[in-house]
N, CA, C and O atoms as CSV, one atom per row, in Angstrom:
chain,resi,resn,atom,element,x,y,z
A,1,MET,N,N,29.400,-4.202,11.433
A,1,MET,CA,C,28.743,-3.630,10.282
A,1,MET,C,C,27.845,-4.644,9.580
A,1,MET,O,O,26.726,-4.322,9.180
A,2,ARG,N,N,28.348,-5.881,9.434
A,2,ARG,CA,C,27.535,-6.862,8.717
A,2,ARG,C,C,26.317,-7.289,9.521
A,2,ARG,O,O,25.335,-7.748,8.937
A,3,TYR,N,N,26.347,-7.154,10.848
A,3,TYR,CA,C,25.168,-7.483,11.659
A,3,TYR,C,C,24.033,-6.502,11.423
A,3,TYR,O,O,22.875,-6.800,11.717
A,4,LEU,N,N,24.357,-5.353,10.903
A,4,LEU,CA,C,23.335,-4.381,10.550
A,4,LEU,C,C,22.413,-4.944,9.470
A,4,LEU,O,O,21.240,-4.578,9.401
A,5,LEU,N,N,22.938,-5.828,8.635
A,5,LEU,CA,C,22.121,-6.470,7.603
A,5,LEU,C,C,21.012,-7.320,8.205
A,5,LEU,O,O,19.965,-7.502,7.584
A,6,LEU,N,N,21.229,-7.839,9.400
A,6,LEU,CA,C,20.194,-8.639,10.067
A,6,LEU,C,C,19.264,-7.772,10.910
A,6,LEU,O,O,18.095,-8.109,11.097
A,7,ILE,N,N,19.772,-6.678,11.408
A,7,ILE,CA,C,18.987,-5.825,12.301
A,7,ILE,C,C,17.978,-4.976,11.534
A,7,ILE,O,O,16.863,-4.772,12.014
A,8,LEU,N,N,18.341,-4.478,10.359
A,8,LEU,CA,C,17.447,-3.587,9.611
A,8,LEU,C,C,16.099,-4.219,9.257
A,8,LEU,O,O,15.072,-3.591,9.511
A,9,PRO,N,N,16.044,-5.424,8.687
A,9,PRO,CA,C,14.723,-5.998,8.406
A,9,PRO,C,C,13.937,-6.314,9.682
A,9,PRO,O,O,12.708,-6.247,9.690
A,10,SER,N,N,14.640,-6.653,10.742
A,10,SER,CA,C,13.962,-6.941,12.007
A,10,SER,C,C,13.301,-5.685,12.560
A,10,SER,O,O,12.157,-5.731,13.015
A,11,ILE,N,N,14.001,-4.585,12.524
A,11,ILE,CA,C,13.429,-3.324,13.007
A,11,ILE,C,C,12.255,-2.907,12.130
A,11,ILE,O,O,11.248,-2.411,12.634
A,12,ALA,N,N,12.381,-3.104,10.825
A,12,ALA,CA,C,11.282,-2.750,9.919
A,12,ALA,C,C,10.025,-3.567,10.225
A,12,ALA,O,O,8.913,-3.054,10.102
A,13,ALA,N,N,10.187,-4.819,10.618
A,13,ALA,CA,C,9.023,-5.663,10.913
A,13,ALA,C,C,8.447,-5.380,12.299
A,13,ALA,O,O,7.239,-5.501,12.507
A,14,ILE,N,N,9.294,-5.008,13.235
A,14,ILE,CA,C,8.840,-4.788,14.610
A,14,ILE,C,C,8.234,-3.406,14.804
A,14,ILE,O,O,7.327,-3.244,15.621
A,15,TRP,N,N,8.708,-2.420,14.081
A,15,TRP,CA,C,8.272,-1.032,14.258
A,15,TRP,C,C,6.915,-0.824,13.594
A,15,TRP,O,O,6.837,-0.295,12.485
A,16,THR,N,N,5.866,-1.232,14.259
A,16,THR,CA,C,4.508,-1.224,13.719
A,16,THR,C,C,3.990,0.151,13.325
A,16,THR,O,O,3.319,0.245,12.297
A,17,PRO,N,N,4.250,1.228,14.065
A,17,PRO,CA,C,3.719,2.532,13.635
A,17,PRO,C,C,4.199,2.963,12.239
A,17,PRO,O,O,3.559,3.797,11.598
A,18,PHE,N,N,5.296,2.410,11.777
A,18,PHE,CA,C,5.808,2.744,10.449
A,18,PHE,C,C,4.866,2.280,9.340
A,18,PHE,O,O,4.676,2.991,8.353
A,19,TYR,N,N,4.284,1.114,9.489
A,19,TYR,CA,C,3.457,0.556,8.413
A,19,TYR,C,C,2.011,0.316,8.827
A,19,TYR,O,O,1.293,-0.406,8.136
A,20,ASN,N,N,1.570,0.894,9.923
A,20,ASN,CA,C,0.208,0.712,10.406
A,20,ASN,C,C,-0.732,1.694,9.710
A,20,ASN,O,O,-1.211,2.649,10.321
A,21,SER,N,N,-0.987,1.448,8.432
A,21,SER,CA,C,-1.909,2.292,7.677
A,21,SER,C,C,-2.547,1.477,6.553
A,21,SER,O,O,-2.079,0.395,6.200
A,22,VAL,N,N,-3.610,2.022,6.014
A,22,VAL,CA,C,-4.319,1.349,4.931
A,22,VAL,C,C,-3.782,1.824,3.583
A,22,VAL,O,O,-3.634,1.030,2.654
A,23,GLU,N,N,-3.494,3.103,3.483
A,23,GLU,CA,C,-3.004,3.673,2.224
A,23,GLU,C,C,-1.495,3.720,2.244
A,23,GLU,O,O,-0.939,3.944,3.320
A,24,PRO,N,N,-0.802,3.532,1.179
A,24,PRO,CA,C,-1.263,3.301,-0.188
A,24,PRO,C,C,-1.629,1.843,-0.406
A,24,PRO,O,O,-1.014,0.933,0.150
A,25,ARG,N,N,-2.617,1.655,-1.204
A,25,ARG,CA,C,-3.052,0.301,-1.544
A,25,ARG,C,C,-2.315,-0.185,-2.786
A,25,ARG,O,O,-1.980,0.605,-3.669
A,26,LEU,N,N,-2.070,-1.476,-2.846
A,26,LEU,CA,C,-1.444,-2.095,-4.005
A,26,LEU,C,C,-2.374,-3.195,-4.489
A,26,LEU,O,O,-2.515,-4.225,-3.830
A,27,PHE,N,N,-3.008,-2.987,-5.632
A,27,PHE,CA,C,-4.005,-3.919,-6.177
A,27,PHE,C,C,-5.130,-4.171,-5.174
A,27,PHE,O,O,-5.651,-5.283,-5.090
A,28,GLY,N,N,-5.500,-3.151,-4.423
A,28,GLY,CA,C,-6.587,-3.249,-3.453
A,28,GLY,C,C,-6.175,-3.792,-2.098
A,28,GLY,O,O,-7.001,-3.862,-1.188
A,29,VAL,N,N,-4.923,-4.177,-1.942
A,29,VAL,CA,C,-4.434,-4.735,-0.678
A,29,VAL,C,C,-3.871,-3.593,0.168
A,29,VAL,O,O,-3.037,-2.828,-0.315
A,30,PRO,N,N,-4.310,-3.466,1.421
A,30,PRO,CA,C,-3.808,-2.387,2.271
A,30,PRO,C,C,-2.295,-2.474,2.490
A,30,PRO,O,O,-1.704,-3.553,2.439
A,31,PHE,N,N,-1.693,-1.328,2.733
A,31,PHE,CA,C,-0.252,-1.214,2.922
A,31,PHE,C,C,0.250,-2.136,4.012
A,31,PHE,O,O,1.325,-2.721,3.874
A,32,PHE,N,N,-0.498,-2.278,5.088
A,32,PHE,CA,C,-0.091,-3.120,6.215
A,32,PHE,C,C,0.256,-4.533,5.755
A,32,PHE,O,O,1.261,-5.102,6.180
A,33,TYR,N,N,-0.579,-5.094,4.886
A,33,TYR,CA,C,-0.376,-6.473,4.452
A,33,TYR,C,C,0.704,-6.602,3.386
A,33,TYR,O,O,1.572,-7.469,3.484
A,34,TRP,N,N,0.657,-5.748,2.370
A,34,TRP,CA,C,1.629,-5.931,1.296
A,34,TRP,C,C,3.030,-5.533,1.725
A,34,TRP,O,O,4.002,-6.039,1.163
A,35,PHE,N,N,3.169,-4.645,2.703
A,35,PHE,CA,C,4.500,-4.312,3.206
A,35,PHE,C,C,5.121,-5.522,3.913
A,35,PHE,O,O,6.291,-5.839,3.698
A,36,LEU,N,N,4.335,-6.189,4.750
A,36,LEU,CA,C,4.859,-7.364,5.444
A,36,LEU,C,C,5.159,-8.502,4.473
A,36,LEU,O,O,6.144,-9.220,4.649
A,37,LEU,N,N,4.328,-8.672,3.457
A,37,LEU,CA,C,4.593,-9.705,2.458
A,37,LEU,C,C,5.830,-9.370,1.635
A,37,LEU,O,O,6.577,-10.277,1.268
A,38,ALA,N,N,6.066,-8.114,1.338
A,38,ALA,CA,C,7.251,-7.708,0.591
A,38,ALA,C,C,8.504,-7.805,1.454
A,38,ALA,O,O,9.607,-7.966,0.932
A,39,LEU,N,N,8.344,-7.710,2.747
A,39,LEU,CA,C,9.488,-7.765,3.658
A,39,LEU,C,C,10.092,-9.168,3.735
A,39,LEU,O,O,11.266,-9.309,4.075
A,40,VAL,N,N,9.327,-10.186,3.432
A,40,VAL,CA,C,9.835,-11.561,3.484
A,40,VAL,C,C,10.963,-11.782,2.475
A,40,VAL,O,O,12.040,-12.216,2.884
A,41,PRO,N,N,10.777,-11.507,1.178
A,41,PRO,CA,C,11.903,-11.700,0.260
A,41,PRO,C,C,13.039,-10.710,0.493
A,41,PRO,O,O,14.205,-11.044,0.281
A,42,VAL,N,N,12.712,-9.506,0.923
A,42,VAL,CA,C,13.760,-8.521,1.218
A,42,VAL,C,C,14.626,-9.019,2.374
A,42,VAL,O,O,15.851,-8.902,2.325
A,43,SER,N,N,14.007,-9.565,3.396
A,43,SER,CA,C,14.758,-10.116,4.518
A,43,SER,C,C,15.623,-11.287,4.079
A,43,SER,O,O,16.739,-11.459,4.568
A,44,SER,N,N,15.113,-12.083,3.167
A,44,SER,CA,C,15.897,-13.209,2.656
A,44,SER,C,C,17.156,-12.727,1.945
A,44,SER,O,O,18.219,-13.332,2.083
A,45,VAL,N,N,17.042,-11.660,1.197
A,45,VAL,CA,C,18.211,-11.098,0.519
A,45,VAL,C,C,19.224,-10.594,1.537
A,45,VAL,O,O,20.425,-10.803,1.367
A,46,PHE,N,N,18.763,-9.940,2.583
A,46,PHE,CA,C,19.661,-9.447,3.625
A,46,PHE,C,C,20.364,-10.608,4.332
A,46,PHE,O,O,21.556,-10.520,4.628
A,47,ILE,N,N,19.642,-11.684,4.599
A,47,ILE,CA,C,20.251,-12.849,5.243
A,47,ILE,C,C,21.273,-13.492,4.319
A,47,ILE,O,O,22.334,-13.922,4.773
A,48,TYR,N,N,20.968,-13.562,3.035
A,48,TYR,CA,C,21.920,-14.111,2.070
A,48,TYR,C,C,23.190,-13.266,2.016
A,48,TYR,O,O,24.297,-13.805,2.006
A,49,LEU,N,N,23.032,-11.947,1.983
A,49,LEU,CA,C,24.203,-11.065,1.964
A,49,LEU,C,C,25.032,-11.216,3.231
A,49,LEU,O,O,26.262,-11.206,3.178
A,50,PHE,N,N,24.361,-11.356,4.366
A,50,PHE,CA,C,25.077,-11.561,5.620
A,50,PHE,C,C,25.887,-12.857,5.576
A,50,PHE,O,O,27.038,-12.886,6.011
A,51,ALA,N,N,25.295,-13.911,5.060
A,51,ALA,CA,C,25.978,-15.192,4.976
A,51,ALA,C,C,27.185,-15.119,4.046
A,51,ALA,O,O,28.227,-15.710,4.329
A,52,ARG,N,N,27.044,-14.393,2.935
A,52,ARG,CA,C,28.166,-14.247,2.003
A,52,ARG,C,C,29.298,-13.434,2.617
A,52,ARG,O,O,30.469,-13.729,2.377
A,53,LEU,N,N,28.971,-12.422,3.399
A,53,LEU,CA,C,29.990,-11.588,4.041
A,53,LEU,C,C,30.630,-12.289,5.245
A,53,LEU,O,O,31.742,-11.947,5.645
A,54,ASP,N,N,29.937,-13.252,5.809
A,54,ASP,CA,C,30.409,-13.928,7.016
A,54,ASP,C,C,31.429,-15.032,6.710
A,54,ASP,O,O,32.089,-15.536,7.619
A,55,ARG,N,N,31.554,-15.400,5.450
A,55,ARG,CA,C,32.518,-16.447,5.086
A,55,ARG,C,C,33.951,-15.942,5.260
A,55,ARG,O,O,34.243,-14.770,5.023
A,56,PRO,N,N,34.840,-16.849,5.677
A,56,PRO,CA,C,36.248,-16.418,5.864
A,56,PRO,C,C,36.979,-16.166,4.556
A,56,PRO,O,O,38.155,-15.804,4.566
C-alpha cells in the first residue's frame, strides 16, 4: 500500500496524454508546463510520506 505513494506521481508524470494540452492556462503558462512544475513539490510530499511510513 505504501508503495502506491511512489507509483502515483510517477504515473502522473509518465502518462503524457493526461496533461498534453495548452488549456487551462495559469498566468499565461500552458497546462503542460505548470502541471509538471506543480508535480515536483507534490512528488516530494509523497516521497516524504513514504519515508515516514517506512520507518519501523
